VEXLUM-895609 format. One line per 10 residues: for each residue x negated, y, z of N, C-alpha, C, CB. Coordinates in nm, 2 decimals. Glycine has a CB too. Layout:
N
X Y Z X Y Z X Y Z X Y Z; ...
END
This chain:
130
3.99 -3.96 -2.03 3.97 -4.07 -1.94 3.88 -4.04 -1.82 3.92 -4.19 -2.02; 3.92 -4.09 -1.71 3.84 -4.06 -1.59 3.74 -4.17 -1.58 3.93 -4.06 -1.46; 3.62 -4.13 -1.54 3.51 -4.23 -1.51 3.52 -4.27 -1.37 3.37 -4.17 -1.55; 3.48 -4.39 -1.35 3.48 -4.44 -1.21 3.37 -4.37 -1.13 3.46 -4.60 -1.20; 3.41 -4.34 -1.00 3.31 -4.27 -0.92 3.21 -4.37 -0.86 3.38 -4.19 -0.80; 3.08 -4.33 -0.87 2.98 -4.42 -0.81 2.93 -4.36 -0.68 2.86 -4.44 -0.92; 2.91 -4.44 -0.59 2.86 -4.40 -0.46 2.71 -4.41 -0.46 2.92 -4.49 -0.35; 2.64 -4.31 -0.42 2.50 -4.31 -0.41 2.46 -4.36 -0.27 2.43 -4.17 -0.44; 2.35 -4.43 -0.27 2.31 -4.48 -0.14 2.25 -4.37 -0.05 2.21 -4.60 -0.15; 2.25 -4.39 0.08 2.20 -4.30 0.17 2.05 -4.27 0.14 2.22 -4.34 0.31
1.98 -4.37 0.11 1.84 -4.36 0.07 1.82 -4.27 -0.05 1.77 -4.50 0.05; 1.90 -4.29 -0.15 1.89 -4.20 -0.27 1.91 -4.06 -0.24 1.99 -4.25 -0.38; 2.02 -4.03 -0.16 2.05 -3.90 -0.12 1.93 -3.84 -0.04 2.18 -3.89 -0.04; 1.88 -3.91 0.06 1.77 -3.87 0.14 1.65 -3.84 0.06 1.74 -3.97 0.25; 1.62 -3.93 -0.04 1.51 -3.91 -0.13 1.52 -3.78 -0.21 1.49 -4.03 -0.22; 1.64 -3.75 -0.26 1.66 -3.63 -0.33 1.64 -3.51 -0.24 1.81 -3.63 -0.39; 1.69 -3.51 -0.12 1.67 -3.40 -0.03 1.53 -3.38 0.00 1.75 -3.43 0.11; 1.45 -3.48 0.03 1.31 -3.47 0.05 1.24 -3.41 -0.07 1.25 -3.61 0.09; 1.27 -3.46 -0.19 1.21 -3.40 -0.31 1.24 -3.25 -0.33 1.26 -3.48 -0.43; 1.37 -3.22 -0.30 1.41 -3.08 -0.31 1.33 -2.99 -0.21 1.56 -3.06 -0.29
1.32 -3.04 -0.09 1.25 -2.97 0.02 1.10 -2.95 -0.02 1.26 -3.04 0.15; 1.04 -3.05 -0.08 0.90 -3.04 -0.12 0.89 -2.94 -0.23 0.85 -3.18 -0.18; 0.98 -2.93 -0.33 0.98 -2.83 -0.43 0.99 -2.69 -0.38 1.09 -2.86 -0.54; 1.08 -2.68 -0.28 1.11 -2.55 -0.22 0.98 -2.50 -0.15 1.22 -2.56 -0.12; 0.91 -2.59 -0.07 0.79 -2.55 0.00 0.68 -2.51 -0.10 0.74 -2.67 0.08; 0.67 -2.58 -0.21 0.57 -2.54 -0.31 0.60 -2.40 -0.37 0.57 -2.65 -0.43; 0.73 -2.38 -0.39 0.77 -2.25 -0.45 0.75 -2.14 -0.35 0.92 -2.25 -0.48; 0.77 -2.17 -0.22 0.74 -2.07 -0.11 0.60 -2.04 -0.10 0.80 -2.12 0.02; 0.51 -2.14 -0.12 0.37 -2.11 -0.11 0.33 -2.03 -0.23 0.29 -2.25 -0.11; 0.38 -2.05 -0.35 0.35 -1.97 -0.46 0.39 -1.83 -0.44 0.41 -2.03 -0.59
0.51 -1.81 -0.39 0.57 -1.68 -0.36 0.48 -1.60 -0.26 0.71 -1.68 -0.31; 0.44 -1.67 -0.16 0.35 -1.61 -0.05 0.22 -1.57 -0.12 0.33 -1.71 0.06; 0.16 -1.65 -0.20 0.04 -1.61 -0.27 0.05 -1.48 -0.35 -0.01 -1.73 -0.36; 0.16 -1.47 -0.43 0.19 -1.36 -0.51 0.20 -1.23 -0.42 0.31 -1.38 -0.60; 0.28 -1.25 -0.31 0.30 -1.13 -0.22 0.17 -1.09 -0.16 0.40 -1.17 -0.11; 0.09 -1.18 -0.11 -0.04 -1.15 -0.05 -0.13 -1.08 -0.15 -0.11 -1.27 0.01; -0.14 -1.13 -0.27 -0.22 -1.06 -0.37 -0.17 -0.92 -0.40 -0.22 -1.14 -0.50; -0.04 -0.90 -0.40 0.02 -0.77 -0.43 -0.02 -0.67 -0.31 0.17 -0.78 -0.44; -0.01 -0.72 -0.19 -0.04 -0.63 -0.08 -0.19 -0.61 -0.07 0.01 -0.70 0.05; -0.27 -0.70 -0.10 -0.41 -0.68 -0.10 -0.45 -0.58 -0.20 -0.49 -0.81 -0.13
-0.39 -0.58 -0.32 -0.43 -0.48 -0.42 -0.38 -0.34 -0.38 -0.36 -0.52 -0.56; -0.27 -0.33 -0.31 -0.22 -0.20 -0.26 -0.31 -0.15 -0.15 -0.08 -0.21 -0.21; -0.38 -0.24 -0.07 -0.46 -0.20 0.04 -0.60 -0.16 0.00 -0.47 -0.31 0.14; -0.64 -0.20 -0.13 -0.78 -0.18 -0.17 -0.82 -0.03 -0.17 -0.80 -0.24 -0.30; -0.73 0.06 -0.23 -0.76 0.20 -0.24 -0.77 0.27 -0.10 -0.65 0.27 -0.32; -0.67 0.25 -0.01 -0.69 0.31 0.13 -0.81 0.25 0.20 -0.57 0.28 0.21; -0.84 0.12 0.18 -0.96 0.07 0.24 -1.09 0.13 0.19 -0.96 -0.09 0.22; -1.09 0.16 0.06 -1.22 0.22 0.01 -1.23 0.36 0.06 -1.21 0.22 -0.15; -1.12 0.44 0.08 -1.12 0.57 0.14 -1.17 0.56 0.28 -0.98 0.64 0.13; -1.12 0.46 0.35 -1.16 0.44 0.49 -1.31 0.41 0.50 -1.08 0.32 0.55
-1.36 0.32 0.41 -1.50 0.29 0.41 -1.59 0.41 0.38 -1.53 0.17 0.31; -1.54 0.49 0.28 -1.61 0.61 0.25 -1.62 0.70 0.37 -1.54 0.69 0.13; -1.51 0.71 0.44 -1.51 0.80 0.56 -1.61 0.74 0.67 -1.38 0.80 0.62; -1.62 0.61 0.68 -1.71 0.55 0.78 -1.85 0.58 0.74 -1.68 0.40 0.79; -1.88 0.56 0.61 -2.02 0.59 0.56 -2.06 0.73 0.59 -2.03 0.56 0.41; -1.97 0.83 0.55 -2.00 0.97 0.58 -2.01 1.00 0.73 -1.89 1.06 0.52; -1.93 0.93 0.81 -1.95 0.95 0.96 -2.08 0.90 1.00 -1.84 0.87 1.03; -2.13 0.80 0.95 -2.27 0.75 0.98 -2.38 0.85 0.94 -2.30 0.61 0.92; -2.36 0.91 0.82 -2.45 1.02 0.78 -2.44 1.14 0.88 -2.42 1.06 0.64; -2.32 1.17 0.92 -2.30 1.28 1.01 -2.37 1.25 1.14 -2.15 1.30 1.03
-2.36 1.13 1.19 -2.43 1.09 1.31 -2.58 1.11 1.30 -2.39 0.95 1.35; -2.63 1.07 1.18 -2.77 1.08 1.15 -2.81 1.23 1.16 -2.81 1.02 1.02; -2.73 1.32 1.10 -2.77 1.46 1.10 -2.75 1.52 1.24 -2.68 1.54 1.01; -2.66 1.47 1.32 -2.64 1.51 1.45 -2.76 1.47 1.54 -2.51 1.45 1.51; -2.81 1.35 1.52 -2.93 1.31 1.59 -3.05 1.39 1.55 -2.95 1.16 1.57; -3.06 1.42 1.42 -3.17 1.50 1.37 -3.16 1.64 1.44 -3.16 1.52 1.22; -3.04 1.69 1.45 -3.02 1.82 1.52 -3.07 1.82 1.66 -2.88 1.87 1.51; -3.03 1.71 1.73 -3.08 1.70 1.87 -3.23 1.69 1.88 -3.01 1.57 1.93; -3.29 1.62 1.78 -3.44 1.62 1.78 -3.49 1.76 1.76 -3.49 1.52 1.67; -3.44 1.83 1.67 -3.49 1.96 1.64 -3.46 2.06 1.76 -3.43 2.02 1.52
-3.35 2.04 1.83 -3.31 2.12 1.94 -3.41 2.10 2.06 -3.17 2.10 1.98; -3.44 1.97 2.08 -3.52 1.94 2.19 -3.67 1.98 2.17 -3.52 1.79 2.22; -3.71 1.97 2.04 -3.85 2.00 2.02 -3.87 2.16 2.01 -3.89 1.94 1.88; -3.77 2.23 1.98 -3.77 2.38 1.98 -3.89 2.43 1.89 -3.78 2.43 2.12; -3.92 2.36 1.79 -4.03 2.40 1.70 -3.98 2.51 1.61 -4.08 2.28 1.62; -3.88 2.48 1.54 -3.82 2.58 1.44 -3.67 2.59 1.45 -3.86 2.54 1.29; -3.61 2.69 1.40 -3.47 2.70 1.40 -3.40 2.60 1.30 -3.42 2.84 1.38; -3.48 2.51 1.25 -3.42 2.42 1.15 -3.31 2.33 1.21 -3.53 2.33 1.09; -3.31 2.32 1.34 -3.21 2.24 1.41 -3.07 2.29 1.39 -3.24 2.22 1.56; -3.06 2.42 1.37 -2.93 2.48 1.35 -2.88 2.44 1.21 -2.94 2.64 1.36
-2.96 2.44 1.12 -2.92 2.39 0.98 -2.87 2.25 0.99 -3.04 2.41 0.88; -2.95 2.16 1.05 -2.91 2.02 1.06 -2.78 2.01 1.14 -3.02 1.94 1.13; -2.76 2.09 1.24 -2.63 2.08 1.32 -2.51 2.12 1.24 -2.64 2.17 1.45; -2.53 2.23 1.16 -2.42 2.27 1.07 -2.38 2.16 0.97 -2.46 2.40 1.00; -2.49 2.10 0.91 -2.46 1.99 0.81 -2.39 1.88 0.88 -2.59 1.95 0.75; -2.43 1.84 1.00 -2.37 1.73 1.07 -2.22 1.76 1.10 -2.45 1.70 1.20; -2.19 1.88 1.14 -2.05 1.91 1.18 -1.97 1.91 1.05 -2.05 2.05 1.24; -2.02 1.96 0.94 -1.94 1.96 0.82 -1.91 1.82 0.77 -2.01 2.04 0.71; -2.02 1.74 0.77 -2.00 1.60 0.73 -1.91 1.52 0.82 -2.14 1.53 0.72; -1.92 1.55 0.95 -1.83 1.49 1.05 -1.69 1.52 1.03 -1.87 1.53 1.19
-1.66 1.65 0.99 -1.52 1.69 0.97 -1.47 1.62 0.84 -1.51 1.85 0.95; -1.55 1.61 0.73 -1.50 1.55 0.61 -1.48 1.40 0.64 -1.61 1.56 0.50; -1.57 1.34 0.71 -1.56 1.19 0.75 -1.43 1.17 0.83 -1.68 1.14 0.82; -1.40 1.26 0.93 -1.28 1.24 1.01 -1.16 1.25 0.92 -1.28 1.35 1.12; -1.16 1.34 0.83 -1.04 1.35 0.74 -1.02 1.23 0.66 -1.05 1.47 0.65; -1.13 1.17 0.60 -1.12 1.05 0.52 -1.08 0.93 0.60 -1.25 1.02 0.45; -1.13 0.92 0.72 -1.09 0.81 0.81 -0.94 0.82 0.85 -1.18 0.80 0.93; -0.90 0.94 0.88 -0.76 0.95 0.92 -0.67 0.92 0.80 -0.73 1.10 0.97; -0.71 0.97 0.68 -0.63 0.94 0.56 -0.62 0.79 0.53 -0.69 1.02 0.44; -0.73 0.73 0.54 -0.73 0.58 0.51 -0.65 0.50 0.61 -0.88 0.53 0.51
-0.67 0.54 0.74 -0.59 0.47 0.84 -0.44 0.49 0.83 -0.64 0.51 0.98; -0.40 0.61 0.80 -0.26 0.64 0.78 -0.20 0.55 0.66 -0.24 0.79 0.75; -0.28 0.55 0.55 -0.23 0.47 0.43 -0.23 0.32 0.47 -0.32 0.50 0.31; -0.32 0.27 0.54 -0.33 0.13 0.57 -0.21 0.09 0.67 -0.46 0.09 0.64; -0.18 0.18 0.76 -0.07 0.15 0.85 0.07 0.14 0.78 -0.06 0.26 0.96; 0.08 0.20 0.66 0.21 0.19 0.59 0.22 0.06 0.52 0.21 0.30 0.49; 0.12 -0.02 0.51 0.13 -0.15 0.44 0.16 -0.26 0.54 0.00 -0.18 0.37; 0.27 -0.33 0.52 0.31 -0.44 0.60 0.25 -0.57 0.55 0.47 -0.45 0.61; 0.16 -0.64 0.62 0.09 -0.76 0.57 0.18 -0.88 0.57 -0.03 -0.79 0.65; 0.30 -0.88 0.63 0.38 -1.00 0.63 0.45 -1.02 0.50 0.49 -0.98 0.75
0.44 -1.14 0.44 0.51 -1.16 0.31 0.66 -1.17 0.34 0.46 -1.30 0.25; 0.73 -1.06 0.33 0.87 -1.05 0.37 0.97 -1.14 0.29 0.92 -0.91 0.37; 0.94 -1.14 0.15 1.03 -1.22 0.07 1.02 -1.37 0.10 0.99 -1.19 -0.08; 0.89 -1.41 0.13 0.87 -1.55 0.16 0.94 -1.59 0.29 0.73 -1.58 0.17; 0.93 -1.50 0.39 1.00 -1.52 0.52 1.15 -1.53 0.50 0.96 -1.41 0.62; 1.20 -1.44 0.42 1.35 -1.44 0.40 1.39 -1.57 0.33 1.39 -1.32 0.32; 1.32 -1.61 0.22 1.37 -1.72 0.15 1.34 -1.85 0.23 1.29 -1.73 0.02; 1.24 -1.85 0.32 1.22 -1.97 0.40 1.34 -1.98 0.50 1.09 -1.96 0.48; 1.39 -1.87 0.55 1.51 -1.88 0.64 1.63 -1.94 0.56 1.54 -1.74 0.69; 1.65 -1.89 0.44 1.76 -1.94 0.36 1.74 -2.09 0.33 1.76 -1.86 0.23
1.62 -2.13 0.30 1.59 -2.27 0.27 1.62 -2.36 0.39 1.45 -2.29 0.22; 1.58 -2.31 0.51 1.61 -2.39 0.63 1.76 -2.40 0.65 1.54 -2.32 0.75; 1.83 -2.30 0.63 1.98 -2.30 0.64 2.04 -2.40 0.54 2.04 -2.16 0.62; 1.99 -2.39 0.41 2.03 -2.48 0.31 2.01 -2.63 0.34 1.97 -2.45 0.17; 1.88 -2.65 0.40 1.85 -2.79 0.43 1.94 -2.84 0.55 1.70 -2.80 0.48; 1.97 -2.75 0.64 2.06 -2.79 0.75 2.20 -2.83 0.70 2.07 -2.68 0.85; 2.24 -2.75 0.60 2.38 -2.78 0.54 2.37 -2.91 0.46 2.42 -2.66 0.45; 2.26 -2.94 0.40 2.25 -3.07 0.32 2.25 -3.19 0.41 2.13 -3.06 0.24; 2.20 -3.17 0.53 2.19 -3.29 0.62 2.33 -3.32 0.69 2.09 -3.26 0.73; 2.42 -3.23 0.68 2.55 -3.25 0.75 2.63 -3.36 0.68 2.63 -3.12 0.75
END
């Protein structure tokens, strides 16, 4: 037996669409949060390498300044030792900074999955309004 078709009112249909859109937005926000947490955890190791490089670069600068002081004072040849240490620390720091920056550049901070699903949701909502 066939059941009689019931017509839903425009207000009911509109209310369902609004409820669906609200649910979609909530889901997109949750997806964006998950993506951002994932990308942040991937960025933590390169960031720590970068910070290590920056700290060593500061130490290198300190030794370089110490070498300049010794060179200007011309008291002892100790300035040569400080200069060698500064150059070595500077080379290591430069390598760490370059490594960290390269790794960070490979991470895309845009939540791509969320952006794609939002496009799909907008398209779906447009089709529902027709």
